[in-house]
matplotlib code that plots the C-alpha trace (Angstrom):
import matplotlib.pyplot as plt

x = [-16.5, -12.8, -13.8, -16.4, -13.7, -11.4, -13.9, -15.6, -12.3, -11.1, -14.3, -14.4, -10.8, -10.9, -14.0, -13.0, -9.6, -11.3, -13.9, -11.1, -8.2, -10.3, -10.5, -6.6, -7.1, -10.8, -12.4, -14.3, -18.2, -18.4, -16.4, -16.4, -15.2, -12.4, -11.2, -11.1, -9.1, -6.5, -6.2, -6.1, -3.5, -1.1, -1.5, -1.9, 0.7, -1.4, -4.3, -2.1, -1.2, -4.8, -5.5, -2.9, -4.7, -7.7, -6.1, -4.3, -7.5, -9.2, -6.7, -6.8, -10.6, -10.3, -8.0, -10.2, -13.2, -13.0, -16.6, -17.8, -15.9, -18.0, -17.1, -13.3, -13.1, -15.0, -12.6, -9.6, -10.5, -11.4, -8.2, -6.0, -7.8, -7.4, -3.8, -2.9, -4.8, -3.0, 0.6, 0.2, 1.6, 4.4, 5.7, 4.7, 6.6, 9.6, 9.6, 9.5, 12.1, 14.5, 13.8, 14.5, 17.4, 15.5, 16.0, 12.5, 12.5, 9.9, 10.6, 9.4, 6.3, 5.1, 5.6, 2.3, 1.0, 3.5, 6.4, 9.7, 9.7, 10.4, 11.8, 8.9, 10.5, 8.8, 5.6, 4.7, 1.6, 1.5, -1.1, 0.6, -2.3, -5.8, -7.8, -11.5, -11.8, -10.3, -7.3, -4.8, -2.5, 0.7, 2.4, 6.1, 7.8, 11.4, 14.3, 14.4, 17.1, 20.3, 19.3, 21.2, 19.0, 20.3, 18.9, 16.3, 12.4, 9.4, 5.9, 3.4, -0.1, -2.8, -5.3, -9.2, -10.6, -10.1, -13.0, -12.0, -9.0, -6.8, -3.2, -1.3, -3.1, 0.0, 2.1, 4.4, 5.8, 6.2, 8.1, 10.4, 11.3, 12.0, 14.2, 16.2, 17.1, 14.5, 12.0, 8.5, 5.5, 2.2, -0.2, -4.0, -5.7, -9.4, -11.8, -14.9, -16.8, -16.2, -15.4, -12.0, -9.3, -8.0, -8.2, -6.7, -3.6, -3.3, -3.1, -0.4, 1.7, 1.0, 2.2, 5.5, 6.0, 5.5, 8.1, 10.5, 10.0, 10.6, 13.3, 15.9, 13.7, 13.8, 17.5, 16.5, 18.0, 14.9, 16.2, 16.1, 12.6, 10.5, 6.6, 5.2, 1.6, -0.8, -3.8, -5.5, -2.7, -0.3, -2.0, -2.0, 1.6, 2.6, 0.5, 1.7, 5.3, 5.1, 3.1, 4.7, 5.0, 1.7, -0.2, -3.7, -3.0, -2.1, -1.0, -3.6, -1.0, -0.1, 3.7, 4.1, 6.9, 8.7, 6.9, 9.4, 10.7, 13.7, 12.0, 8.6, 7.1, 3.7, 1.9, -1.0, -2.0, -4.2, -2.1, -4.1, -7.7, -9.3, -8.1, -9.0, -12.6, -12.9, -11.3, -12.2, -11.2, -13.6, -17.0, -18.7, -15.9, -15.8, -17.5, -14.5, -16.4, -18.6, -15.4, -13.8, -17.0, -17.1, -13.4, -13.6, -17.0, -18.4, -17.6, -14.7, -17.0, -19.5, -17.7, -14.5, -13.7, -14.3, -11.9, -9.4, -9.7, -9.1, -6.0, -4.8, -5.0, -3.6, 0.2, 0.9, 0.2, 3.0, 6.0, 8.7, 12.6, 12.1, 10.1, 11.8, 13.1, 9.9, 9.3, 6.0, 4.7, 1.7, -0.1, -1.5, -4.7, -5.5, -9.2, -9.5, -6.9, -5.8, -2.0, -2.0, -2.0, 1.6, 2.6, 1.1, 3.0, 6.3, 6.0, 5.7, 8.8, 10.7, 9.7, 11.0, 14.0, 13.4, 14.7, 12.1, 11.8, 8.6, 7.8, 5.1, 4.0, 1.6, -0.5, -0.7, -3.9, -4.7, -3.3, -1.0, 1.5, -1.0, 0.8, 4.0, 5.8, 4.0, 6.2, 5.0, 5.9, 9.5, 10.1, 8.7, 10.7, 13.9, 13.5, 12.0, 14.9, 17.4, 15.5, 15.5, 19.1, 20.1, 17.9, 17.9, 21.5, 23.4, 25.1, 28.8, 30.2, 33.2, 36.0]
y = [-12.4, -11.6, -7.9, -8.9, -10.9, -8.1, -5.4, -7.2, -8.2, -4.5, -3.3, -5.9, -5.4, -1.6, -1.2, -3.7, -2.0, 1.4, 0.3, -0.7, 1.7, 4.9, 4.4, 4.7, 8.3, 9.0, 9.0, 5.7, 6.1, 3.3, 0.7, -2.1, 0.1, 1.2, -2.2, -2.4, 0.8, -0.8, -3.8, -1.6, 0.7, -2.3, -4.5, -1.6, -2.8, -5.8, -3.5, -1.6, -4.5, -5.6, -2.0, -2.4, -5.4, -3.5, -0.7, -3.1, -5.1, -1.7, -0.7, -4.1, -3.9, -0.6, -2.0, -4.8, -2.6, 1.1, 1.8, 1.0, 4.0, 4.3, 1.0, 0.9, 4.5, 3.7, 0.9, 3.0, 5.9, 3.8, 1.7, 4.8, 6.4, 3.2, 2.7, 6.2, 5.8, 2.4, 3.7, 6.3, 4.1, 3.3, 6.9, 7.8, 4.8, 5.5, 9.1, 7.8, 5.1, 7.8, 9.9, 7.1, 5.6, 2.3, 0.1, -1.3, -5.0, -5.4, -9.2, -9.1, -6.8, -9.4, -12.4, -11.6, -11.2, -13.6, -13.3, -14.6, -17.7, -16.5, -18.8, -20.0, -20.1, -21.2, -19.5, -20.0, -19.0, -17.7, -16.1, -13.0, -12.0, -12.9, -9.7, -9.6, -13.2, -12.5, -14.4, -12.2, -13.9, -13.2, -15.1, -15.1, -15.5, -16.7, -16.2, -19.3, -21.9, -20.5, -16.9, -15.6, -13.9, -10.3, -10.0, -7.4, -7.7, -6.0, -5.9, -5.7, -4.1, -4.9, -2.3, -2.5, 0.8, -0.2, -2.7, -5.2, -7.0, -9.8, -10.5, -12.1, -10.1, -9.3, -12.7, -12.1, -9.1, -11.0, -13.6, -11.2, -9.4, -12.6, -13.6, -10.5, -11.6, -10.0, -11.8, -10.6, -10.5, -10.0, -9.3, -9.3, -6.3, -6.0, -4.9, -4.7, -3.5, -0.1, 2.6, 0.7, 3.4, 2.6, -1.3, -1.3, 0.8, -1.0, -4.4, -3.2, -1.9, -5.4, -7.0, -5.0, -5.7, -9.6, -9.4, -7.7, -10.2, -13.2, -11.5, -14.1, -16.9, -15.6, -14.6, -10.8, -7.8, -6.3, -2.6, -3.3, -3.4, -1.5, -1.0, -1.4, -0.8, -0.2, 2.2, 2.0, -0.3, 2.3, 4.8, 2.3, 1.7, 5.3, 5.9, 3.0, 3.9, 7.5, 7.6, 4.4, 6.0, 8.1, 6.8, 8.1, 5.2, 2.1, -1.2, -3.9, -6.1, -5.4, -6.6, -4.2, -2.1, -1.2, -0.8, 1.4, 0.7, 2.1, 2.7, 3.1, 2.3, 3.6, 2.9, 5.4, 6.1, 8.8, 10.9, 13.9, 12.7, 15.9, 17.0, 13.7, 13.9, 17.5, 16.4, 12.8, 11.2, 9.7, 9.5, 7.5, 4.6, 4.9, 7.1, 8.4, 10.5, 7.5, 5.4, 7.7, 8.1, 4.5, 4.1, 7.1, 7.4, 10.6, 13.5, 15.8, 18.7, 17.2, 18.3, 19.4, 16.0, 14.3, 16.8, 16.1, 12.3, 13.0, 14.9, 12.4, 9.6, 11.7, 10.7, 14.3, 15.5, 13.1, 14.1, 14.8, 14.6, 10.8, 10.2, 7.2, 7.5, 7.3, 6.2, 7.5, 6.1, 7.3, 7.2, 10.3, 8.6, 7.1, 7.4, 6.1, 8.3, 11.5, 11.9, 15.2, 13.1, 11.9, 15.6, 16.9, 14.2, 14.9, 18.7, 18.0, 15.7, 18.3, 21.1, 18.9, 18.0, 14.5, 11.8, 10.8, 10.0, 10.2, 8.2, 9.7, 7.5, 9.9, 7.1, 4.9, 3.7, 2.7, -0.8, -0.5, -2.9, -6.0, -6.5, -7.6, -7.1, -3.8, -0.7, 1.0, -2.2, -2.5, 1.2, 0.9, -2.3, -0.9, 2.2, 0.2, -2.2, 0.8, 2.4, -0.8, -1.6, 1.9, 2.2, -1.4, -2.0, -3.4, -0.8, -1.2, 0.2, 2.7, 3.5]
z = [-44.6, -44.1, -43.4, -40.9, -38.8, -38.7, -38.1, -35.2, -33.8, -33.9, -32.3, -29.3, -28.7, -28.9, -26.8, -24.2, -23.6, -23.7, -21.1, -18.8, -19.5, -19.2, -15.5, -15.2, -15.7, -14.8, -11.3, -10.6, -10.4, -7.7, -5.7, -8.3, -11.0, -8.6, -8.3, -12.1, -12.2, -9.8, -12.1, -15.1, -13.8, -12.6, -15.7, -18.2, -20.8, -21.3, -22.2, -24.4, -26.4, -26.7, -27.9, -30.5, -31.8, -32.3, -34.1, -36.5, -37.2, -37.9, -40.4, -42.0, -42.3, -43.8, -46.4, -47.1, -47.5, -48.0, -48.6, -44.9, -43.1, -39.9, -37.9, -38.7, -37.7, -34.4, -33.6, -34.6, -32.4, -29.6, -29.9, -29.9, -27.0, -25.1, -25.9, -24.8, -21.5, -21.1, -21.5, -18.8, -16.2, -18.1, -18.5, -15.1, -13.7, -15.7, -14.3, -10.7, -11.5, -12.6, -9.7, -7.3, -9.4, -9.9, -13.0, -14.0, -15.4, -18.2, -17.7, -14.1, -15.1, -17.9, -15.4, -14.0, -10.3, -8.8, -11.0, -9.8, -7.8, -4.2, -1.5, 0.4, 3.8, 7.0, 8.3, 11.9, 13.6, 17.2, 19.4, 20.8, 23.1, 24.3, 25.2, 26.3, 25.0, 21.6, 20.4, 18.4, 16.3, 14.1, 11.3, 11.6, 8.0, 8.6, 6.3, 3.9, 3.8, 2.5, 3.5, 6.5, 9.2, 9.6, 13.1, 12.2, 12.2, 10.5, 12.1, 9.3, 9.8, 7.4, 6.0, 5.5, 6.7, 10.3, 10.0, 7.6, 6.0, 7.7, 8.3, 5.3, 2.6, 0.9, 1.3, -1.5, 0.1, 3.4, 1.6, -0.3, 2.9, 4.5, 1.6, 2.1, 5.7, 7.7, 10.0, 9.1, 11.6, 10.1, 13.0, 13.9, 15.5, 16.6, 13.9, 15.9, 17.9, 16.5, 17.3, 17.9, 17.7, 21.0, 20.8, 17.2, 18.4, 21.5, 19.6, 17.5, 20.5, 22.2, 19.0, 18.9, 22.6, 22.0, 19.3, 21.4, 24.4, 22.0, 20.0, 21.4, 20.1, 16.7, 16.9, 16.7, 18.0, 20.0, 19.2, 15.3, 14.5, 12.0, 11.5, 8.0, 7.2, 4.4, 4.5, 7.8, 8.9, 7.8, 10.0, 12.9, 12.4, 12.3, 15.3, 17.3, 16.3, 16.9, 20.2, 21.6, 24.8, 24.9, 28.0, 26.3, 23.8, 26.0, 24.9, 25.0, 27.2, 30.5, 30.1, 27.2, 28.7, 25.5, 22.2, 20.5, 17.0, 15.0, 11.7, 10.0, 6.5, 5.6, 2.3, 1.4, 4.9, 6.4, 8.5, 9.7, 10.5, 10.8, 7.3, 6.0, 7.4, 5.8, 2.6, 1.7, -1.6, -4.1, -2.0, -4.6, -4.0, -0.2, 2.2, 4.0, 6.6, 7.5, 7.7, 10.1, 12.1, 12.7, 13.7, 16.2, 17.1, 15.6, 13.6, 14.7, 14.6, 17.1, 20.1, 21.5, 23.1, 19.5, 18.0, 20.6, 19.8, 16.2, 17.0, 19.4, 16.8, 13.9, 13.3, 12.3, 16.0, 17.3, 15.5, 18.0, 18.5, 19.2, 15.9, 14.1, 10.5, 8.2, 4.7, 3.2, -0.3, -1.7, -5.5, -7.1, -8.4, -5.0, -4.7, -1.0, 0.7, -1.0, -1.4, 0.7, 3.8, 2.9, 2.1, 5.5, 7.5, 5.5, 6.1, 9.8, 9.6, 7.7, 10.1, 12.9, 10.9, 11.4, 9.0, 6.3, 2.6, 0.4, -2.7, -5.0, -8.0, -10.0, -11.7, -8.9, -7.4, -3.6, -3.3, -6.4, -4.5, -4.9, -8.2, -6.7, -10.2, -11.3, -12.1, -8.7, -6.7, -8.3, -7.5, -3.9, -3.3, -4.2, -2.1, 0.9, 0.9, 0.8, 3.7, 5.8, 5.2, 6.3, 9.4, 10.6, 10.3, 13.3, 15.2, 16.1, 19.1, 18.7, 21.3]

ax = plt.figure().add_subplot(projection="3d")
ax.plot(x, y, z, "-o")
ax.set_aspect("equal")
plt.show()
């Protein structure tokens, strides 16, 4: 009886962990398994602990009954393989942390999704524009009581393949940035009807202009703004920031005279859209080519006009001497946007001798920062904060 309890526990634990942790290192066969891979990667040490339970139970079962060899060996092998897969993010995270001089906190990691209690602060919602009958809103996250506002603002652009998602999808990051003294504006942009390449970019520019026009109301310096975006929102943030004065990509607001920003932060964004079209990531998870066709209207190989549209909407094509300092963040196991996108833009910035920094976390999946306390998030937070402090600092005049 005791043998059965331990062998069943060993098999259940080992097989369950293997079924989840294998996707940390293997490509997902479809979308829902990709979602599982993100969870498995960011909470992998919990899986490793469960895998260890399976290994210990298998060894105990073997000690209780040495005549039955098959099942304890199956449980042992599965448990070992699962545990090895589950510790990949740990060692990858430690390597990235050393590279960027970040001290990882295991206490934060095991605290769960929300982790340390963050100051709640105030959140106020405003309509920053009404365009073609569509109200565009933003949520302003204000520094909480006891935290002095530093006079700098961050405009956040959500992801969702340009057709989904919503503002406020990463609230803990917004609260955390506000707790550091920044005023955070999480903004809408039009998701439909597609192709929405012009309207989405124009809406982001409109939001930046609104924040600048209302800077005094929020006790902000209008010249100390950053754009931060994730995935498709990272693309729109880069495009709006790099091409702020390009008349071919106008703001949605007529009074948007100045949409420039001082700094850019982009998480796992497509940057060269022709390259991204020809080199999609995991097509079983998301049809990258169809996503780009919906956003832009057709294939870049359909006509010269479409090719020009892809070039126009590629941040890599807008690098210039006026390009703001840029922080690029990407994961090596990203199955929605290949990490070469980060490298292509970084190469352009380096060639132009423009200020930039990259964070590459080899184990990380697309959307890794959803786990606010995960290793990749801890690394990113430290580097993002250093980057913002360096590039949004108040400038003092010298005589």
